C-alpha positions as CSV (number, residue, x, y, z in Angstrom):
1,M,13.1,13.4,13.7
2,P,14.1,15.0,10.4
3,M,16.1,13.2,7.9
4,S,18.8,14.6,5.7
5,S,17.8,15.7,2.2
6,P,16.3,12.9,0.1
7,R,18.5,10.7,-2.0
8,C,17.9,8.6,-5.1
9,I,17.8,4.9,-5.8
10,D,21.2,3.4,-6.8
11,G,19.5,0.5,-8.6
12,R,18.8,-3.2,-8.4
13,P,21.9,-5.5,-7.8
14,S,23.0,-7.7,-10.6
15,D,23.8,-10.7,-8.4
16,G,20.2,-11.5,-7.5
17,S,20.5,-10.5,-3.9
18,E,17.6,-8.8,-2.1
19,W,17.1,-5.2,-3.2
20,F,15.8,-2.2,-1.5
21,P,15.6,1.4,-2.7
22,Q,18.7,3.2,-1.6
23,M,19.0,7.0,-1.4
24,S,21.9,9.0,-2.6
25,D,22.7,12.7,-2.9
26,D,21.5,13.1,-6.5
27,K,20.5,16.8,-7.1
28,A,17.1,15.8,-8.5
29,C,16.1,14.6,-5.1
30,N,17.4,17.5,-3.1
31,G,15.5,19.9,-0.9
32,S,13.7,21.5,-3.8
33,H,11.1,18.8,-3.6
34,H,10.7,19.5,0.0
35,D,10.2,23.2,-0.9
36,E,7.6,22.2,-3.5
37,L,5.8,20.0,-1.0
38,L,5.6,22.7,1.7
39,K,4.4,25.3,-0.8
40,L,1.7,23.1,-2.1
41,L,0.6,22.2,1.5
42,Q,0.6,25.9,2.4
43,A,-1.5,26.7,-0.7
44,F,-4.1,24.2,0.3
45,G,-4.1,25.7,3.8
46,K,-5.2,29.1,2.4
47,I,-8.3,27.7,0.8
48,G,-11.2,27.9,3.2
49,E,-9.1,29.4,5.9
50,T,-10.9,30.7,8.9
51,E,-10.3,33.5,11.3
52,S,-9.0,31.0,13.9
53,G,-6.3,29.9,11.5
54,G,-7.9,26.6,10.7
55,I,-9.9,25.7,7.6
56,A,-13.6,25.0,6.8
57,R,-13.9,22.9,3.6
58,L,-17.0,20.8,4.1
59,A,-17.5,18.2,1.3
60,A,-18.8,19.7,-1.9
61,S,-19.0,23.2,-0.5
62,L,-17.7,26.2,-2.4
63,A,-14.5,26.1,-0.5
64,D,-14.1,22.4,-1.3
65,G,-14.7,23.3,-4.9
66,D,-11.9,25.9,-4.8
67,A,-9.5,23.4,-3.4
68,R,-10.5,20.9,-6.1
69,N,-10.0,23.5,-8.8
70,F,-6.5,24.3,-7.5
71,L,-5.6,20.6,-7.4
72,C,-6.9,19.9,-10.9
73,A,-5.0,23.0,-12.2
74,W,-1.8,21.8,-10.6
75,L,-2.3,18.3,-12.0
76,K,-2.9,19.5,-15.6
77,Q,0.1,21.9,-15.3
78,H,2.2,18.8,-14.6
79,D,0.9,16.7,-17.4
80,F,-1.5,14.5,-15.5
81,T,-4.7,13.4,-17.1
82,V,-7.6,14.4,-14.8
83,L,-10.6,12.1,-14.4
84,I,-13.7,12.6,-12.2
85,D,-16.1,9.9,-11.3
86,A,-19.9,10.0,-10.5
87,V,-19.4,10.9,-6.9
88,G,-16.7,13.6,-7.4
89,N,-13.6,11.6,-6.7
90,I,-10.6,13.1,-8.6
91,Y,-7.9,11.0,-10.2
92,G,-4.7,12.6,-11.6
93,V,-3.3,9.9,-13.9
94,L,0.4,10.2,-14.7
95,D,1.7,7.9,-17.5
96,L,5.2,6.7,-16.5
97,K,5.6,5.3,-20.1
98,R,7.1,2.2,-18.7
99,G,5.9,-0.7,-16.6
100,T,3.2,-3.3,-16.9
101,P,0.4,-2.0,-19.1
102,E,-2.9,-1.3,-17.3
103,K,-1.3,-1.5,-13.9
104,H,-2.2,1.5,-11.7
105,F,-0.6,2.6,-8.4
106,F,-3.0,4.9,-6.5
107,C,-1.8,7.4,-3.9
108,G,-3.7,10.2,-2.2
109,S,-6.1,11.3,0.5
110,H,-8.9,13.9,0.7
111,L,-9.3,17.7,0.8
112,D,-12.7,18.1,2.6
113,S,-12.6,19.0,6.3
114,Q,-14.6,19.3,9.5
115,P,-16.4,22.6,10.1
116,E,-13.5,24.1,12.1
117,A,-10.5,22.0,11.2
118,G,-6.7,21.9,10.9
119,K,-4.7,22.2,7.7
120,F,-3.0,18.8,7.6
121,D,-5.7,16.2,7.9
122,G,-6.2,14.9,4.4
123,A,-4.4,17.7,2.6
124,L,-1.0,16.3,3.6
125,G,-1.7,13.0,1.8
126,V,-2.8,14.8,-1.4
127,A,0.2,17.1,-1.4
128,C,2.6,14.3,-0.8
129,G,1.1,12.2,-3.5
130,C,1.5,15.1,-6.0
131,I,5.1,15.7,-5.3
132,A,6.0,12.0,-5.0
133,A,4.6,11.5,-8.5
134,L,7.1,14.1,-9.8
135,C,10.0,12.4,-8.0
136,I,9.0,9.0,-9.4
137,Q,8.7,10.4,-12.9
138,E,12.2,11.8,-12.7
139,R,13.6,8.5,-11.7
140,V,11.9,6.7,-14.5
141,E,13.1,9.2,-17.1
142,R,16.7,8.9,-15.8
143,N,16.5,5.1,-16.0
144,Q,16.9,4.8,-12.2
145,L,13.5,3.1,-11.7
146,D,12.0,0.3,-13.8
147,P,8.4,0.5,-12.5
148,G,6.0,-2.5,-12.2
149,F,3.2,0.0,-12.9
150,R,2.6,2.0,-16.0
151,Y,0.5,4.6,-14.3
152,F,0.8,6.5,-11.0
153,V,-2.6,8.0,-9.9
154,V,-2.9,10.8,-7.4
155,C,-6.4,10.6,-6.0
156,C,-8.6,13.0,-3.9
157,W,-11.5,11.2,-2.4
158,T,-14.9,12.9,-1.8
159,G,-16.3,13.3,1.7
160,E,-13.8,11.4,3.8
161,E,-14.7,13.3,6.9
162,G,-18.5,12.7,7.0
163,A,-19.1,16.2,8.5
164,R,-21.6,17.3,5.9
165,F,-22.7,14.1,4.3
166,Q,-22.9,10.8,6.2
167,P,-21.5,8.2,6.3
168,S,-17.9,9.2,6.2
169,L,-15.4,7.7,3.6
170,T,-18.1,8.6,1.1
171,G,-16.1,8.5,-2.2
172,S,-13.7,5.7,-1.4
173,T,-16.7,3.5,-0.3
174,V,-18.2,3.9,-3.7
175,F,-14.9,3.2,-5.4
176,A,-14.5,0.0,-3.3
177,G,-18.0,-1.1,-4.4
178,A,-19.5,-1.1,-0.9
179,R,-22.2,1.4,-1.9
180,S,-23.7,2.4,-5.2
181,A,-23.1,5.8,-6.8
182,A,-26.8,6.4,-7.1
183,E,-27.5,5.7,-3.4
184,T,-24.6,7.9,-2.4
185,L,-25.6,10.8,-4.6
186,A,-29.0,10.8,-2.9
187,I,-27.5,11.4,0.5
188,T,-28.6,14.7,2.0
189,D,-27.0,17.1,4.4
190,G,-28.7,18.9,7.3
191,E,-30.4,21.4,5.0
192,G,-31.8,18.7,2.7
193,I,-29.3,19.3,-0.1
194,S,-28.3,16.1,-1.9
195,L,-24.7,15.2,-2.6
196,A,-25.6,15.2,-6.3
197,T,-26.9,18.8,-6.1
198,A,-23.9,19.9,-4.1
199,L,-21.4,18.4,-6.6
200,D,-23.3,19.9,-9.5
201,A,-23.0,23.3,-7.9
202,I,-19.2,23.1,-7.9
203,G,-18.9,21.2,-11.2
204,Y,-17.6,18.0,-9.8
205,R,-20.2,15.3,-10.6
206,G,-18.2,13.5,-13.3
207,S,-18.8,10.6,-15.6
208,D,-15.3,9.3,-16.4
209,T,-14.5,5.6,-16.4
210,I,-11.9,5.0,-13.7
211,P,-9.2,2.3,-13.9
212,R,-8.8,-0.4,-11.3
213,A,-6.4,0.3,-8.4
214,D,-3.7,-2.4,-8.2
215,Q,-2.0,-0.9,-5.1
216,Y,-2.7,2.0,-2.8
217,L,-0.7,4.1,-0.4
218,E,-1.8,7.0,1.8
219,I,0.2,9.2,4.2
220,H,-1.7,11.0,7.1
221,I,-1.0,12.7,10.3
222,E,-1.1,10.3,13.2
223,Q,-3.9,12.1,15.3
224,S,-2.2,10.6,18.4
225,T,1.1,11.0,20.2
226,K,3.0,7.7,19.9
227,L,5.3,9.0,17.1
228,E,5.8,12.3,18.8
229,R,6.8,10.7,22.1
230,A,9.1,8.2,20.5
231,R,10.6,10.8,18.2
232,F,10.1,8.5,15.2
233,P,9.5,10.0,11.7
234,V,6.9,7.5,10.5
235,G,4.5,4.8,11.5
236,L,3.4,1.7,9.6
237,V,-0.3,1.1,10.3
238,T,-1.1,-2.6,10.7
239,S,-4.8,-2.4,11.3
240,C,-7.9,-0.3,11.8
241,W,-10.3,-0.6,14.7
242,G,-13.9,-1.6,13.9
243,A,-16.8,0.8,14.5
244,K,-20.5,1.0,15.1
245,K,-22.1,4.3,14.0
246,I,-25.7,4.6,15.1
247,R,-28.2,7.3,14.4
248,L,-30.7,7.2,17.2
249,V,-34.0,9.1,17.1
250,L,-35.9,9.8,20.3
251,N,-39.6,10.9,20.0
252,G,-41.6,12.7,22.6
253,V,-44.5,15.1,22.6
254,P,-44.2,18.9,22.2
255,D,-45.7,20.9,25.0
256,H,-45.2,24.1,27.0
257,T,-42.2,24.1,29.4
258,G,-44.1,26.2,31.9
259,P,-47.6,24.9,32.7
260,T,-47.3,21.3,31.6
261,P,-47.2,19.1,34.8
262,M,-43.9,17.3,35.2
263,E,-45.6,13.9,35.4
264,D,-47.3,14.5,32.0
265,R,-44.2,15.4,30.1
266,R,-42.7,13.2,27.4
267,N,-39.4,15.1,26.9
268,A,-37.3,13.7,24.0
269,L,-34.3,15.7,25.2
270,L,-34.5,14.1,28.6
271,A,-34.6,10.7,27.0
272,A,-31.6,11.7,24.8
273,S,-29.7,12.7,27.9
274,H,-30.2,9.3,29.5
275,A,-29.0,7.7,26.2
276,I,-25.9,9.9,26.1
277,I,-24.9,8.9,29.7
278,T,-25.6,5.2,28.8
279,V,-23.2,5.5,25.8
280,E,-20.5,6.9,28.1
281,E,-21.1,4.2,30.8
282,L,-20.9,1.4,28.3
283,A,-17.3,2.4,27.4
284,T,-16.2,3.0,31.0
285,R,-17.5,-0.3,32.3
286,S,-16.5,-2.4,29.3
287,G,-14.2,-5.3,30.2
288,T,-12.3,-4.8,26.9
289,I,-11.2,-1.7,25.0
290,L,-14.2,0.3,23.9
291,Y,-14.4,4.0,22.9
292,S,-17.7,5.8,22.6
293,S,-19.0,9.2,21.8
294,V,-22.1,11.2,20.9
295,G,-20.7,13.8,18.5
296,R,-23.9,15.4,17.2
297,I,-27.3,16.3,18.5
298,E,-30.3,17.7,16.7
299,V,-33.2,19.0,18.7
300,Q,-36.7,19.8,17.5
301,P,-38.2,22.4,17.8
302,N,-35.2,23.6,19.7
303,S,-37.1,26.3,21.6
304,P,-36.5,27.3,25.2
305,N,-40.2,27.3,25.9
306,T,-41.2,24.0,24.1
307,I,-40.6,20.5,25.3
308,A,-38.5,18.8,22.7
309,D,-40.6,16.3,20.7
310,Q,-37.7,14.8,18.7
311,V,-34.0,14.5,19.3
312,T,-31.5,12.8,16.9
313,L,-28.1,11.5,18.3
314,W,-25.1,10.4,16.3
315,I,-23.5,7.7,18.4
316,E,-20.2,5.9,17.8
317,F,-18.6,2.9,19.3
318,R,-15.0,1.9,18.3
319,S,-12.9,-1.1,19.3
320,P,-10.2,-3.4,18.0
321,D,-12.5,-6.3,18.9
322,E,-15.7,-6.9,16.9
323,A,-17.3,-8.9,19.6
324,T,-17.0,-5.9,21.9
325,L,-18.8,-3.7,19.4
326,D,-21.6,-6.2,19.0
327,L,-22.0,-6.4,22.7
328,A,-22.1,-2.6,23.0
329,E,-24.8,-2.4,20.4
330,K,-26.8,-5.1,22.2
331,E,-26.5,-3.4,25.6
332,L,-27.5,-0.1,24.2
333,L,-30.6,-1.5,22.7
334,A,-31.5,-3.1,26.0
335,A,-30.9,0.2,27.8
336,L,-33.1,2.1,25.4
337,G,-36.0,-0.1,26.4
338,E,-35.5,1.1,30.0
339,I,-35.2,4.7,28.9
340,E,-38.5,4.4,27.0
341,K,-40.3,3.2,30.1
342,R,-38.7,5.9,32.3
343,T,-39.4,8.9,30.0
344,G,-42.5,7.8,28.0
345,C,-40.6,8.5,24.8
346,S,-39.9,6.1,21.9
347,A,-36.4,5.3,20.7
348,D,-35.8,4.2,17.1
349,I,-32.5,3.3,15.3
350,A,-32.7,5.4,12.1
351,G,-29.3,4.3,10.8
352,L,-26.6,1.8,11.6
353,E,-23.2,1.6,9.9
354,T,-20.9,-1.3,10.9
355,R,-17.2,-1.2,10.0
356,K,-15.2,-4.4,10.7
357,V,-11.7,-4.5,12.0
358,V,-9.4,-4.3,9.0
359,A,-5.8,-5.6,8.7
360,F,-3.6,-4.0,6.1
361,D,-1.7,-6.1,3.6
362,Q,1.1,-7.9,5.5
363,P,3.4,-8.7,2.6
364,T,3.4,-4.9,1.7
365,L,4.1,-4.0,5.3
366,T,7.0,-6.4,5.5
367,A,8.5,-5.0,2.3
368,I,8.2,-1.4,3.4
369,G,9.6,-2.2,6.8
370,R,12.7,-3.8,5.3
371,A,13.1,-0.8,2.9
372,L,12.9,1.7,5.7
373,E,15.5,-0.3,7.7
374,A,17.8,-0.5,4.7
375,N,17.7,3.3,4.7
376,S,18.1,3.7,8.5
377,I,14.7,5.2,8.9
378,P,13.2,4.2,12.3
379,Y,9.5,3.5,12.4
380,L,6.7,2.2,14.7
381,H,4.0,-0.3,14.0
382,L,0.7,1.4,14.9
383,T,-3.0,0.8,14.7
384,T,-5.5,3.5,13.7
385,I,-8.7,4.1,15.6
386,A,-10.0,6.7,13.1
387,G,-11.2,5.5,9.7
388,H,-9.3,6.5,6.5
389,D,-9.8,6.0,2.8
390,A,-6.9,3.5,2.9
391,V,-9.2,1.2,4.9
392,R,-11.7,1.1,2.1
393,L,-9.0,0.6,-0.5
394,Q,-7.8,-2.5,1.3
395,E,-11.1,-4.1,0.2
396,V,-10.0,-4.0,-3.4
397,C,-6.2,-4.0,-3.5
398,P,-3.1,-4.2,-1.2
399,S,-3.3,-0.9,0.8
400,T,-0.8,0.9,3.0
401,L,-1.4,3.7,5.5
402,L,1.6,5.7,6.9
403,F,1.5,8.1,9.8
404,V,3.6,11.1,10.6
405,P,3.8,12.9,14.0
406,S,1.1,15.4,14.9
407,R,1.7,17.7,17.8
408,A,0.0,16.6,21.0
409,G,-2.2,14.4,18.9
410,I,-4.7,17.3,18.4
411,T,-6.8,17.0,15.3
412,H,-10.1,18.2,13.8
413,S,-9.1,21.6,15.3
414,P,-7.2,24.7,14.2
415,E,-4.5,23.6,16.7
416,E,-3.7,20.6,14.5
417,Y,0.0,20.9,13.6
418,T,2.8,18.9,12.0
419,S,6.2,20.7,11.7
420,D,7.9,21.3,8.3
421,D,10.7,19.0,9.5
422,D,8.2,16.2,10.3
423,V,6.4,16.7,7.0
424,C,9.6,16.4,5.0
425,A,10.9,13.4,7.0
426,G,7.5,11.7,6.5
427,F,7.7,12.4,2.8
428,D,11.2,10.9,2.6
429,A,10.0,7.8,4.3
430,M,6.9,7.7,2.0
431,L,9.1,8.0,-1.0
432,V,11.3,5.0,0.1
433,A,8.0,3.0,0.5
434,L,6.7,4.0,-2.9
435,L,10.0,3.2,-4.6
436,C,10.1,-0.2,-2.9
437,L,6.5,-1.0,-4.0
438,L,6.8,0.3,-7.5
439,A,10.0,-1.7,-8.1
440,R,8.9,-5.0,-6.5
441,P,8.5,-8.0,-8.8
442,E,5.0,-8.0,-10.3
443,T,4.3,-11.4,-8.8
444,E,4.6,-10.0,-5.2
445,Y,1.8,-7.5,-5.8
446,D,-0.9,-10.2,-6.0
447,T,0.2,-11.8,-2.8
448,R,-2.5,-10.9,-0.3
449,S,-2.3,-11.3,3.5
450,A,-3.6,-14.7,4.7
451,S,-5.9,-12.8,7.1
452,Q,-7.8,-11.1,4.3
């Protein structure tokens, strides 16, 4: 549901009562910022555009490089200092010239995409971060905001999608300290090209020293239908499901598909087929909530006349319960033993990534919820099943993830769509959240949820 044009903060009360950012009809917050936001989002949508109307901007590809160049040019044009770290994360640092020295508020998302993707996943968060920074700067300059942070940082994280380089959340994982830059740069794509080489090719392997994040906020399309059905403009994400991501390699023996007797065949593709069915069955018969998928298959030699001697599967389990994920992994391993006996093939776990269930910062959620209510903005509390960079940032600072409606919940597809009205309404809600967090007393920023 769209809101009226954005309004500006009236200021903090002098009587010591509880304060929330209030919006008024100041001309600096009128629809012109909505226009800027939509134009910026549309510009990103033209970079890497496909014939189907979607985009293809795989991480560190030439198209991704073009999108990065456009972003950096925009940031420099608007007086941001642009920093780039070792794994290609981009940081546009805006000095608000007021606020606690060395305090940095981070806001952003990513610009890389799936091979045939939509135009909102990731790009929405980057565009909103850019325009929100301008709104915040205006308020500071007009003495309508006394920020608790000296710097506002618009960030674009490398390889969030995990389509070209795995695992996903590549850049934010390094920023959070969960993986080294050296290890990450050595990751290779399906053609054997390392992330280091790919970043060098587009000029985005940097060496800048990056400041610490003291707070983070990201806005993203929901990728589900709860907001759309409820006709609410924004969702506050309280937690993220955990995940097990398994790379399974099944090894057989190459042979001719014609004369080789059936009883002598060790067909890795047959073994993989049994594994795929098992992954599906584990989810359907689970006593708790468990989602599963096999999203990628690589077959060697992939010839119609040769029995496959090696198949690699990318398997995922997702659940809001970590015990359920552990059980799914255990049951899969047990089933693989039976598949080996049945097919004569071997099964080896070549990679395992475990993501724990993450709860977002509760004091921050409470403050934002009250600010939205004070501005008569309805919202839902939601969970996210998909991983986002905000999940990684929660490991190093209070982090917030906001959702806006996405039509029919379709995502990772050219059919992905969020209306202009929903984009602008979500931006308005995001701005209320940002103003609330930027103006909170400094002591509140260091209060972490007891569950962390």
